[in-house]
C-alpha positions as CSV (number, residue, x, y, z in Angstrom):
1,M,121.3,88.4,34.7
2,R,124.9,88.6,35.8
3,G,125.9,92.2,36.5
4,P,128.6,93.8,34.5
5,R,131.3,94.4,36.8
6,F,133.0,97.0,34.5
7,A,130.1,99.3,35.2
8,V,131.6,100.0,38.7
9,L,134.2,102.1,36.9
10,T,131.6,104.6,35.8
11,V,130.4,105.4,39.5
12,I,133.9,106.2,40.9
13,A,132.5,109.8,42.1
14,A,129.8,108.0,44.0
15,M,132.1,105.7,45.9
16,A,131.8,107.2,49.4
17,A,128.0,107.1,49.3
18,V,127.8,103.7,47.7
19,A,130.2,102.1,50.3
20,M,127.5,102.8,52.8
21,L,124.8,100.8,51.2
22,P,123.9,97.4,52.6
23,I,124.9,94.1,50.8
24,S,121.5,92.6,49.7
25,G,121.1,88.8,50.1
26,A,124.2,88.2,52.2
27,N,124.9,90.3,55.3
28,F,127.5,88.0,57.0
29,S,129.9,88.7,59.9
30,D,133.4,88.8,58.6
31,T,135.8,86.1,59.6
32,A,137.2,85.7,56.2
33,D,137.0,88.5,53.6
34,N,138.5,89.3,50.3
35,D,138.9,93.3,50.1
36,A,139.1,93.1,46.4
37,N,135.3,92.3,46.3
38,S,134.2,94.9,48.8
39,F,133.3,97.8,46.5
40,T,131.7,95.6,43.9
41,A,129.9,93.6,46.5
42,A,128.5,97.0,47.9
43,I,126.6,97.9,44.8
44,L,125.7,94.4,43.5
45,S,123.6,91.8,45.1
46,R,125.1,88.3,45.7
47,V,122.8,85.7,44.2
48,F,123.5,82.9,46.7
49,R,123.6,82.3,50.3
50,V,125.0,78.9,51.4
51,T,125.0,77.3,55.0
52,T,126.2,74.1,56.0
53,Y,124.8,72.6,59.2
54,E,126.9,69.9,60.8
55,I,125.0,67.7,63.2
56,R,127.0,66.2,66.0
57,S,126.6,63.1,68.2
58,G,123.8,63.2,70.5
59,E,121.6,65.8,68.5
60,F,119.5,63.6,66.2
61,S,118.9,60.4,68.3
62,G,115.4,59.6,67.2
63,T,113.5,59.3,64.0
64,S,113.0,63.0,63.5
65,Y,115.0,66.1,63.7
66,T,114.2,69.8,63.1
67,I,117.2,71.9,62.2
68,S,116.8,75.7,63.3
69,L,118.2,77.6,60.3
70,N,120.3,80.7,60.7
71,N,118.0,82.5,58.3
72,P,114.4,82.2,57.0
73,L,114.5,79.7,54.2
74,A,114.4,81.1,50.6
75,T,111.8,79.6,48.3
76,D,114.4,78.5,45.8
77,Y,116.8,76.2,47.5
78,F,118.1,72.7,47.5
79,V,119.9,70.4,50.1
80,V,123.1,68.4,49.9
81,L,122.8,65.9,52.8
82,R,125.4,63.3,53.9
83,G,125.9,61.2,57.1
84,G,125.3,58.1,59.1
85,A,124.8,56.8,62.6
86,G,127.4,56.3,64.9
87,N,129.5,58.0,67.7
88,G,133.0,58.4,66.0
89,S,134.4,55.2,67.7
90,N,135.6,51.9,65.9
91,G,132.6,50.1,66.9
92,G,128.9,49.6,66.1
93,N,127.5,48.2,62.8
94,R,124.5,50.4,61.7
95,T,121.9,49.4,59.3
96,P,120.3,51.3,56.3
97,S,117.2,52.1,58.5
98,Q,119.6,53.9,60.9
99,N,122.1,55.5,58.5
100,Y,119.9,57.0,55.9
101,A,117.8,60.2,56.4
102,R,116.1,62.7,54.2
103,V,114.4,66.0,54.3
104,D,110.7,65.5,54.8
105,A,109.4,68.9,55.7
106,D,110.2,72.6,54.8
107,P,108.2,76.0,55.1
108,H,107.1,76.2,51.6
109,G,104.6,73.2,51.0
110,N,107.1,71.0,49.2
111,F,106.2,68.2,51.5
112,A,103.2,66.9,53.1
113,S,104.4,68.2,56.5
114,S,105.7,71.8,57.0
115,T,107.9,73.7,59.4
116,G,108.5,77.3,60.6
117,A,110.0,79.8,58.3
118,S,113.5,79.2,59.6
119,Q,113.4,75.3,59.9
120,L,114.0,72.1,57.9
121,R,113.0,68.7,59.2
122,L,114.8,65.5,58.7
123,A,113.6,61.9,59.2
124,R,114.9,58.3,59.3
125,V,113.2,55.0,60.0
126,N,115.1,53.7,62.9
127,G,116.2,56.0,65.7
128,G,119.0,53.5,67.0
129,G,122.3,55.2,67.3
130,N,123.1,58.8,66.9
131,W,122.8,60.3,63.3
132,Q,125.6,62.7,62.5
133,G,126.2,64.4,59.2
134,Q,126.0,67.6,57.1
135,V,123.1,69.3,55.7
136,T,124.1,72.0,53.2
137,V,121.3,74.3,52.3
138,V,122.0,76.2,48.9
139,E,119.6,79.3,48.3
140,S,119.2,81.3,45.2
141,L,118.1,84.8,46.4
142,A,117.8,86.5,43.0
143,D,118.2,86.4,39.3
144,S,116.5,82.9,38.9
145,A,116.5,83.2,35.2
146,G,120.0,84.3,34.8
147,S,122.8,83.3,37.4
148,G,120.4,81.7,40.0
149,F,118.0,78.9,39.8
150,R,114.4,78.0,40.3
151,L,113.2,75.1,42.6
152,L,110.5,73.6,40.6
153,D,109.4,70.6,42.9
154,V,110.6,68.3,45.6
155,V,109.7,64.8,44.4
156,Q,109.2,62.1,47.1
157,T,109.6,58.7,45.5
158,S,109.3,55.2,47.1
159,M,110.6,52.0,45.7
160,G,109.6,48.7,47.3
161,P,111.4,45.4,47.5
162,G,113.0,44.2,44.3
163,V,112.0,47.3,42.4
164,A,115.0,48.2,40.2
165,S,113.5,51.3,38.2
166,T,110.6,53.7,38.6
167,S,109.6,57.2,37.4
168,A,108.0,60.2,39.1
169,T,106.7,63.4,37.8
170,S,107.6,66.9,38.7
171,A,104.6,69.1,39.7
172,T,106.1,71.9,37.7
173,N,107.5,71.4,34.3
174,W,111.0,72.6,33.4
175,T,111.4,74.8,30.1
176,D,114.9,73.5,29.3
177,L,115.9,69.9,30.0
178,N,119.6,71.0,29.4
179,Q,119.4,73.2,32.5
180,V,118.0,70.8,35.0
181,G,119.8,69.4,37.9
182,L,118.3,66.6,40.2
183,Y,119.6,66.3,43.8
184,G,118.1,63.3,45.5
185,G,119.3,60.5,47.8
186,I,122.8,60.4,48.9
187,R,124.4,63.9,48.4
188,G,120.8,65.3,47.6
189,G,117.7,65.7,49.6
190,G,118.4,62.1,51.2
191,A,116.6,58.8,51.5
192,T,115.0,56.7,54.1
193,A,115.2,53.0,54.1
194,T,113.1,50.5,56.0
195,T,115.5,47.5,55.7
196,G,117.4,46.6,58.9
197,N,119.9,44.3,56.9
198,R,123.3,46.1,56.8
199,N,124.2,44.0,53.7
200,H,121.4,45.8,51.7
201,H,122.7,49.4,51.9
202,N,122.4,49.3,48.1
203,T,118.8,49.8,48.4
204,A,119.3,53.6,48.9
205,W,121.7,53.8,45.9
206,A,120.3,55.1,42.6
207,T,121.1,57.0,39.5
208,I,118.5,59.9,39.1
209,V,118.1,61.4,35.7
210,P,115.6,63.7,34.1
211,S,113.8,63.3,30.7
212,G,111.0,64.9,28.7
213,S,109.5,68.0,30.3
214,D,108.8,66.5,34.0
215,S,109.9,63.0,34.3
216,V,112.4,61.8,37.0
217,T,113.7,58.3,36.7
218,Y,115.4,56.2,39.5
219,T,117.3,53.1,38.7
220,R,118.8,50.7,41.2
221,Q,121.2,47.9,40.8
222,T,119.9,44.2,40.9
223,G,122.1,41.2,41.5
224,G,125.6,41.4,43.0
225,G,126.4,41.6,46.6
226,G,123.2,43.1,47.9
227,Q,119.3,42.8,47.7
228,L,116.7,45.5,47.2
229,S,114.8,44.8,50.3
230,G,112.3,46.9,52.3
231,T,111.1,50.2,51.1
232,T,113.3,53.2,50.1
233,T,111.9,56.7,49.9
234,F,113.9,59.4,48.0
235,S,113.6,63.1,48.5
236,T,114.7,64.8,45.3
237,Y,115.1,68.5,44.4
238,V,114.3,69.4,40.9
239,V,116.2,72.6,40.0
240,E,116.2,74.5,36.8
241,W,119.4,76.6,36.6
242,G,119.4,80.0,35.0
243,A,120.7,80.8,31.6
244,D,124.1,82.0,32.7
245,W,124.9,78.3,33.8
246,S,126.2,75.5,31.7
247,I,124.6,72.3,33.0
248,Q,125.9,69.0,31.7
249,Q,124.1,65.6,32.7
250,T,125.9,62.5,31.6
251,T,126.1,58.8,32.5
252,L,129.2,56.9,33.3
253,S,129.7,53.1,33.6
254,G,132.7,50.9,34.2
255,T,134.7,48.7,36.6
256,G,138.1,50.5,37.2
257,G,139.5,50.9,40.6
258,G,142.4,50.2,43.0
259,G,145.7,51.7,43.7
260,G,144.6,54.1,46.1
261,S,142.8,56.1,43.3
262,D,146.1,57.9,42.4
263,Q,146.7,56.7,39.0
264,T,144.7,57.3,35.9
265,G,144.2,53.5,35.3
266,N,142.2,53.5,38.7
267,Y,139.5,55.6,37.2
268,V,136.6,55.1,34.8
269,T,135.9,58.3,32.7
270,A,133.3,59.7,30.5
271,A,133.6,62.6,28.0
272,I,131.9,66.0,28.6
273,A,132.0,69.2,26.7
274,P,135.3,71.2,27.7
275,V,134.9,73.2,30.9
276,A,137.3,75.4,32.9
277,R,138.1,73.3,36.2
278,A,138.2,76.5,38.3
279,E,134.7,77.4,37.3
280,T,133.2,73.9,37.6
281,F,131.8,71.6,40.3
282,V,130.5,67.9,40.0
283,L,127.8,66.0,41.8
284,A,127.1,62.5,41.1
285,Y,124.3,59.9,42.0
286,G,124.9,56.2,41.3
287,R,124.6,52.6,42.0
288,T,126.9,49.6,42.2
289,A,126.7,45.8,41.8
290,D,128.1,45.0,45.3
291,N,127.3,46.3,48.6
292,G,130.7,46.5,50.4
293,L,132.5,49.5,52.0
294,G,135.2,49.7,49.4
295,D,133.1,48.4,46.3
296,G,129.7,49.8,47.0
297,W,128.5,53.3,46.1
298,E,129.4,54.8,49.5
299,G,133.1,54.1,48.6
300,Q,133.1,55.8,45.1
301,I,135.2,58.8,44.6
302,F,134.4,61.2,41.7
303,T,136.1,64.2,40.3
304,L,136.6,66.3,37.3
305,G,139.1,65.3,34.6
306,N,141.1,62.1,34.5
307,G,141.2,61.6,38.3
308,V,144.9,62.6,38.8
309,T,146.1,65.5,36.6
310,Q,144.5,69.0,37.2
311,N,144.2,70.8,34.0
312,A,142.9,74.4,33.5
313,T,140.4,73.0,30.8
314,E,138.8,69.6,31.4
315,S,136.8,67.3,29.0
316,S,135.9,64.4,31.1
317,I,134.7,63.4,34.6
318,A,136.2,60.4,36.6
319,V,135.0,57.9,39.1
320,S,137.2,55.4,41.1
321,A,137.1,53.0,44.1
322,Q,139.5,50.9,46.0
323,Y,138.1,47.9,44.6
324,G,136.9,47.8,40.9
325,D,133.4,46.7,40.4
326,N,130.6,47.4,38.2
327,R,129.1,50.9,38.8
328,T,126.8,53.4,37.0
329,A,126.9,57.0,37.9
330,A,124.6,59.9,36.8
331,V,126.7,62.9,36.9
332,Y,125.8,66.6,36.9
333,V,128.5,69.1,35.8
334,H,127.8,72.7,36.8
335,S,129.8,75.6,35.2
336,H,129.5,79.5,35.6
337,P,132.2,82.0,34.6
338,D,131.9,83.7,38.1
339,L,132.1,80.5,40.1
340,A,135.4,79.7,42.1
341,V,136.0,76.0,42.6
342,D,139.1,74.4,44.2
343,Y,140.0,70.6,43.9
344,R,142.0,68.9,46.6
345,F,143.2,65.4,46.7
346,G,143.9,63.4,50.0
347,T,146.0,60.2,49.6
348,Y,145.0,56.8,50.6
349,N,145.6,56.3,54.4
350,G,147.7,59.4,54.4
351,T,146.3,63.0,53.7
352,G,143.0,61.5,52.9
353,I,141.4,59.1,55.6
354,P,143.8,57.2,58.1
355,T,142.4,54.0,59.4
356,S,142.0,55.3,63.0
357,S,140.8,58.7,62.2
358,A,137.3,59.9,62.6
359,T,138.1,63.6,61.3
360,G,140.7,65.4,59.5
361,T,141.4,68.5,57.5
362,L,142.5,69.7,54.1
363,T,143.9,73.1,53.2
364,I,141.7,74.9,50.5
365,D,141.7,78.2,48.8
366,G,140.5,81.1,50.9
367,A,137.0,82.2,51.0
368,A,136.3,84.8,48.3
369,G,133.9,86.8,50.5
370,S,132.5,86.9,54.0
371,E,132.0,83.6,55.9
372,T,131.1,82.9,59.6
373,Y,131.8,79.7,61.4
374,D,130.1,78.1,64.4
375,N,132.6,75.4,65.5
376,S,131.1,74.6,68.9
377,G,128.1,72.6,70.3
378,T,126.2,69.7,68.8
379,L,124.7,71.8,65.9
380,R,127.5,73.7,64.1
381,S,127.4,75.7,61.0
382,T,129.2,77.6,58.2
383,T,127.4,80.5,56.7
384,G,128.6,82.4,53.4
385,T,128.6,81.6,49.8
386,R,130.5,78.4,49.6
387,F,130.3,74.7,50.7
388,T,132.5,71.6,50.2
389,V,131.7,68.1,48.5
390,V,133.8,65.3,49.6
391,T,134.0,61.9,48.1
392,N,136.1,59.0,49.3
393,S,137.2,55.5,48.8
394,S,137.4,52.7,51.5
395,G,139.7,49.8,52.2
396,G,137.1,47.8,53.7
397,V,135.5,44.7,51.9
398,G,132.8,43.9,54.4
399,T,129.6,45.8,55.5
400,A,130.9,47.5,58.8
401,Y,128.8,50.6,57.9
402,P,128.9,53.5,58.4
403,R,132.8,53.7,57.8
404,P,132.9,55.1,54.3
405,M,130.2,57.7,55.0
406,V,132.2,61.0,55.1
407,W,131.0,64.5,55.0
408,S,132.7,68.0,55.3
409,R,132.3,71.8,55.5
410,P,134.6,74.8,55.7
411,T,135.6,75.5,59.2
412,A,138.1,78.3,58.7
413,A,139.1,80.6,55.7
414,T,141.6,78.0,54.3
415,T,140.4,74.8,55.9
416,A,138.0,72.1,55.1
417,T,137.1,69.5,57.9
418,W,135.9,66.1,57.1
419,V,134.1,63.9,59.6
420,R,132.8,60.4,59.8
421,S,130.8,58.6,62.5
422,R,132.8,55.4,62.6
423,T,136.6,54.8,62.3
424,G,138.3,51.7,60.8
425,Q,139.4,51.3,57.1
426,P,141.4,54.1,55.3
427,G,140.5,55.8,52.3
428,A,141.5,58.4,49.6
429,I,139.5,61.7,49.2
430,W,138.7,64.2,46.4
431,L,137.2,67.4,47.9
432,Q,135.8,70.3,46.0
433,S,135.5,73.7,47.5
434,I,132.6,75.5,45.7
435,D,132.3,79.4,46.1
436,F,129.5,81.3,44.7
437,D,130.7,84.7,46.1
438,G,131.5,86.1,42.6
439,I,128.1,85.5,41.3
440,V,126.2,88.8,41.6
441,E,123.2,90.5,40.1
């Protein structure tokens, strides 16, 4: 369970000896550090380790790619994966079979294939074009029943042509449905798609929700601007969070959009139990009736609150797009009293995504603890206790993918860098910087 920080005051006499103790679970080289945490961190173990790997052009050019991790992979982990094929230029249409990738092997027997102790493997169907993107690995190192989490299973689920809904079963039952988070497909464990028709990217868009004691249900959109062609396979991490977490799962539907996502009328909202914004992050998995850059799921922007005003306490979640169209989102709201979350908005074709830009930055709150950055080479990384989630709109109405596929990571103490593998069409951005450093055992 969460360590009582006030207990530190009772050991003042032992400060000199305690200061020499190693920090278990998170020994990072300092490039960003908050001295206020140093004494507490010396006697309490950080529960989380988070590493984001950024795969650059030329590294993942085939149908399989093995990431050499910075540390042996913990048993309890999940992945937030985001990316697309391309070289950062304005040209080159890519198909779902090229753009979509998923985790398909780890060291712990969660997949049919396995890797070494410090490896994860990605797969995609078509090796054409260079795949670029982020692979964020969130690891729970301790206190799985309290402030950490347990990985119950990684469910691999295939959906064939025209299949709108299916269910799968977790190999391990959860004990409390209200503490379950599912992380699959886009912004989860990823997906692979066999279709070579770029008008059918919607094959890989699904709401993913839990029910009962072990059921995982996927629902895709039929009709509208795209077809459910080929076979799509989802890798979904089934996670049960500890009792110190408040996990809310809700479904949001509606058609609102437009206006650069900078007015409340541009958003569809759904009610949630009140949460502290600074202690809460949001992930969503959804589907849309159309397949375009700016009205498909890749061009949906989501955040906490009403989409515009940032209040200390929020009672809703919000989703928008540059073009209003029917969408449904399965939203997971994660709150913990020792979590630190920073929300930043980038304006349409301004501080968000300019038309001609393949990369840009947003200023974020400084890292609460130690964090290291590898910002050179074709496989880059950030290791510490935080990661970023970027969602964005797109001004495009066609299917020139992968223009709206954007990913991000912290690249300095107060800087988040976003990247996409094809320029063209502007967008707005909501970025969350999520820092687990204060969560200790």
